[in-house]
N, C-alpha and C positions, 0 to 999 in steps of 0.2 A: 727156185725161190731166192731172192736176195742178190741176183746177179745183175750186172749192168745190161742195159738194153742191147748193146752191141757185142755182148759176150755170148758166143755160140760155141758149145763144145763140139769138136770134130776130131776125127782120127788123124793123127800126125805120126809119121815115121821119121826118126832122126838117126843119123849116123852117130857112132860113138864120139863123145866129146868129154873134155875135162872141165870140172868146176871146182873152184876153191871151196874148202869146207867152211871157211870163215870169210867175212868181208875183208878186203885189203885194209891193213892197219896203217896208222901213221908211221910206226916203226919200219914197216916194209917200204912204204912210199918215200919216207925220208932217206932211206939208203939209196933209192933210185935217184932222188934229187941230188944227193951228195956225189954220186958216181957220175952224173950227167952235168953237174955244175948248174943245176936249176934252182930257182927260188922255191922254198918249201911253202905249201899252202897254209893259210891261217886255220887255227884250230878253234876259233871263236872263244878262246879262254877255257874250253872244256877239258883240255889235256890231250896228250899225244899218245905215244906208246901203243897200247893194245886197243885203243879206240879206233873205230873205222875212219879212214881218211875222208875228209870233206873238202869242199871248195876246189874240186878238180874238174876241169872241163872234159868233154868227150875226147878231144884230141889228146889231152894229157893222159887220160885213162887208157886210150889206145896205145900210146907210146910206152906207158908203163908195162902193159900186157906184152907188147912185143919185146921189151927189154928183158922180161921174165921168160921169153920163149913161148909165150901163150898168145891168146887173142880174147877179145870180149865175146861173150856168147851172143847168139842171135836171140831175138825176143822169144822165139819159139823154144829154143833150148833153155832159156832162163825160166820160162813158164813151166816147162816139163820138170826141170830140176826143183823148182819151188813146190810144185804139187806133189812130187814124190809118190806118184801112183794114185793119188786121191782124185775124186771127182767132185768134191765139195768146194764151196767158195774159198776155203783156206785149207792148208795142209793139216791144220788142227781140227778140221771138221766144219760145221755150219757156222761157227762163230770164232772170233779172235778177241781175246781179252788182253788187258795190259799186264796180266800175269804170264802171258805167252809171248808178248812182243812189245817193243818200245814204240809207241805211237801216241798221238794226242788223245788221251782217254776222255776228253770233253766231247768227242764225237764218236760214240760207240756205234758198232755195226748192228744193223737189223733190230733197232729198238731195245738193245740190251742196256744194262745199267752203265753209267759212266765209270771210268777207271782213272788211273793215275796219269797225270801229264807231267813228265819228267823235265821237259823243256831243253833237253840236250841228249846227245848220243850216250850210249852205254858201251863199256868194253865188249868186244866181240865175244860171242859165246855166252852171254849173260842169261840166255833162255835155252830151253831144251831144243835139240836139233829136230829136223823133220825125220821122216821114216828112213831117209837115205843118208842120215848123218850130216846134213848141211844146216848150218846155223844162220839165224837172222834173215831167213828168206822173206819174212814179213817184218816190216818195221825197221827201226834204227836209222837207216839211210836209204836213199834211192840208189839203185845200181844202174850203171850204164850198160847198154847192149850195143852190139855192132850195127844193128839196123833200127829203123823206126817202127813203132807200133802202127798197125793199120788193121782194119777189119779183114779177117781172113775169109776166104770162101769156105762154105760148110762142107764141101767135098773133101775126101781124104787127100792129104798132101804128103810129100816127102821133102824133108829139109826146107821148109818154107822160109823165105826171106822177106822181110818187110821192105817198104820202099826206101830208096836212097835218100829221099827228102821227106820231111814231115813237119 
């Protein structure tokens, strides 16, 4: 109930991987820019520091991850980390409210009441983490993945990767 038409749950086996417990902040990204002599991204006037970095391209995100000795997660890894063992539409259950995540509350999920529309990002960790201690997996900003989303086969898969283009 309440899932997109192209969303089919299926068994996926993943090799161990790392995921930051918070979104990458302006403070972290600005250090990268300073070390690499790069221009810092615009914060839209919302503030820097502990807010999630915005206005970063996929190439920039990939280079930052490599600079940190990491990599962007695959879409399958991100989905697994976001769900944190749940099988519901959200790691919070059947619904997601603006008390649980930062999103445009004018568009509530599944005919639920409208919520707050904050019109800007919030500092990372402003809401409770998922069951695995990861913050802001729903809302606040969109996260980059190393591959493109595509419909997955419904058969079990190991370390699925999306298409190179999308």
